[in-house]
N, C-alpha and C positions, 0 to 999 in steps of 0.2 A: 742657379745651377752651375756646377763645376764639373768639367770633364777631366778625369784623371787617367793618365796613360802610364802603362807599365811595359817596359821594353823586354826583349828576350836575350838570347845568348848567341854569339858573343858581341853584345851591343851595349850602348849606354843610352841615357835619356835623349841624347841628340838625335836619335833615330826619328823622333816625332816632330822635330822642329818645323819641317816643311809642311806637314799636315796641319799642325796647330795654327799656322799663319792663315790657313784657308777656312778656319772655323769662325763663326760669329759669336761663340760663347767663351767664357773664361775657361782656362785649362791649366793643368799642372802635369808635368812629366816627372815621375819618380825615378830616382837613380838607385838601383838595387845595390846593397852592400857588396863590395868586391868588384863592381863593374864601373870603374872610374870613380869609385867612392870607397872610403875606408870601411872595414868591417868592425862592428862592435866587439868589445872584449868577449871572448868565449863563443863568438858566432862561428858555426862550423859549416855554413852554406848548404844546409840540407833543405829539401823541398818544404818541409813543415816550418822551418825557421823563417824561410822567405815569406810564407803565407802569414805568419804571425807578424813579421816586420811590416808587410804591406798593410795589414789591419791596423797596426799601431800608427802608421802614417795617415791613414784615412780618418782615424779618430781625432786627429789634429785639425781636420778641415771642416769648414761649415758645409752642410749639405744644402740641397740634395746633390748626390754624387752620381755621375754617369761614369762607370769604370770600364776602361778599354785596355785590353792586353794583346800583345803579339808574341808568338812563339812561347817560350817559357812564361813570359808575362801573361799570355792568354790562359795557360794552365793555372797560374796563381789566381787570376781573376775568377775563373770558374770555381775554384776551391773556396775563395772568399764568398762568392755568391751562394754556395751551398751551405756554408757554415752559419750564415745569418747572424754573425756577431757585429756586422757593420750594416747600418741602414743605407741601402743603395736605392737610387731611383731606377737604375738599369745597369746592365753589364753587357759587354761585347768582347768576343775573342775570335781568333783564328785557330788553325790546326786542331780543331776539336776532335778529329779522328784519333789523336794520341790518347784521348780519355776512354777509348773503347776497350773493353776487357781483353780483346784479342790482339791489341796493338803490339807490334814488334818494333823496337827502336831501329832507326836507320843506321847505316854502317859507321858513320863518324861517331855517333852516340855510343855505339857498342865499343868502339876503340877507346873513347874516354872512360867508359865504365870498366875497362880491363886494366888491373894493376900492372904497372910496368909499361905497357903500351901507351897508356894515357900520359904518363910522365915523359916518355920518350917524345911523344908528339909535342908536349909543352916545351921541352928543351929545344927541339929543332925549330919550332915556330919562333921562339924568343931569339934564337941565334941568327935567324934569317932577317937581319935588320934592313936589308934593301927592300923597300915596298914593291919593287918590280919583280922580286923573286916569287915564283909560284909557291914556295914553301913559307913565305911570310904570312902574317895574319891578313894583310891586304890582299895578297895573291890568292889565298884560300877563299876569301870572301868574294872576290871577283869570279872565281871558278864556281862559286855557289849561286851566282846570279845577282850579286849586289852591283849597282852601277859603279863604274871605276872611281869616280871622284869620291863617292860616299864610302867605298871600300877603303880607299887610302886614308880618309879621315877616321873611320872606325878602327882601322888597323893601328893608328897612333895610340889608341887607348888600351891596346892589349899589353898586359904586363904579367908578371909572375902572380900577383894577387888575383887577377882575373882568371888566369890559367888554373890556379888551384881551386878557385871558386867553381869553375866549370866542372872540373873532375869530381869535386865533392857533391855538387848538385846532381849530376847524372848518376853517380853511384848510390845516391839516396833514393833513386827512382827505378830500381830494378825489381822485377822484370819490366814493369811499366807502372804509370801512376795509378791505374785502376786497382792494382794489387794493394795499394796503400789507402786509397780514398774511395774505393768502390762502393761501400755501403752508403756513402753520401752522394753518389753520382747516379742514382737510379730513380730519381723523381724530379718533377719540375721545381725550379727555384721560386722563391717568393717574389723577387724582383724580375721584371721582364728581361729577357736576354736576346742577344743577336749573335748568331754564328756566321762569321764572314768566311767565305770559301773562295779564295783566288783559284781559278780553275787550272792554273799552270804551276801550282805550288807542289814541288816534289816531296815536301816534308809532311803533307797532309795525305789523307787517303779516302777511299770510298765510304768509310764508316762515319765521316763527318755529319751527313744528314741524320743518321741514326742517333748520334750523340745529341744533336740539336733537338730532335724529337723527344728524347728521354728527359732532357733538361727543360723542355717546354719553351725552347727558344725559336725565334724566327731564323730562317736560313736564307742567307744572302750571297749568291755567287757573284764574284767579280770576274767577268769574262776576260780572258786574255792576260790576266795579271798573275804574277808569281808570288813567291814567299815574301818579298819586300815590296808589297803593294803600296805602302805608304810613301815609299821613295819613288816608285815608278810613276804613279799617277795620284799625287796627293789630293788634287781637287776632286777626282772621282771618289776617292776614299772619304773625303769630307762630306760630299753629297750623300753618300750611303749612310753615314753615321747621323747626319743632321736630319735626314728623312725618318730614320728610326726614332730619334729623340722627339721629333715633331709629332709623330703618330702617338706617342705616349700621352700627349696632351689633348688628342682629338677624341 
């Protein structure tokens, strides 16, 4: 069994390091193109291109695969699970409410989706080189709830390539992911799924249980944790995942 982790935005695969050390299974953390990694020629950083890229990486691995995603990585994981082009043993995601048909993007996402405003944000963030500045990538991550040391480390990976990838990804997902993937998000997946719901996550919403039910997934609240649950309490997160995986064999 191999656990495969997919990070979100604006992050890199380092997001999972602390959690992975708490696991008793082999694991791999993918690094999405444009997020601390180069983009293939012609890669335009759209939601569908990222799904296809993840599927391509999974086809290189020996199974069985337990696929886990956070933030945009979670949305990609759900899409991979519904497409059934990769044989998964299981899948897990957070922010499932974003896949609801009525979901409205949060304020910063709407800024990124707005031509001109998104570019202005990218420029001001890149120009704020002092990590102590509230305008810097690290400062914005701290304001969003990332632990300070992690935020400073993550902020070091923010560059023009990541900024342009973020804008392109979010602009490919208007008005919301369901508008693009909805016909494939209305029935249970073949592989068992787990929807993780940190109860203090401001980027998820009350629709998360409904999405879990639609996809036939188990719903697992993480009480008192926020959007970056894998950084806040990695051992708690590892226990939740390993219990889910163990139950698959019982």
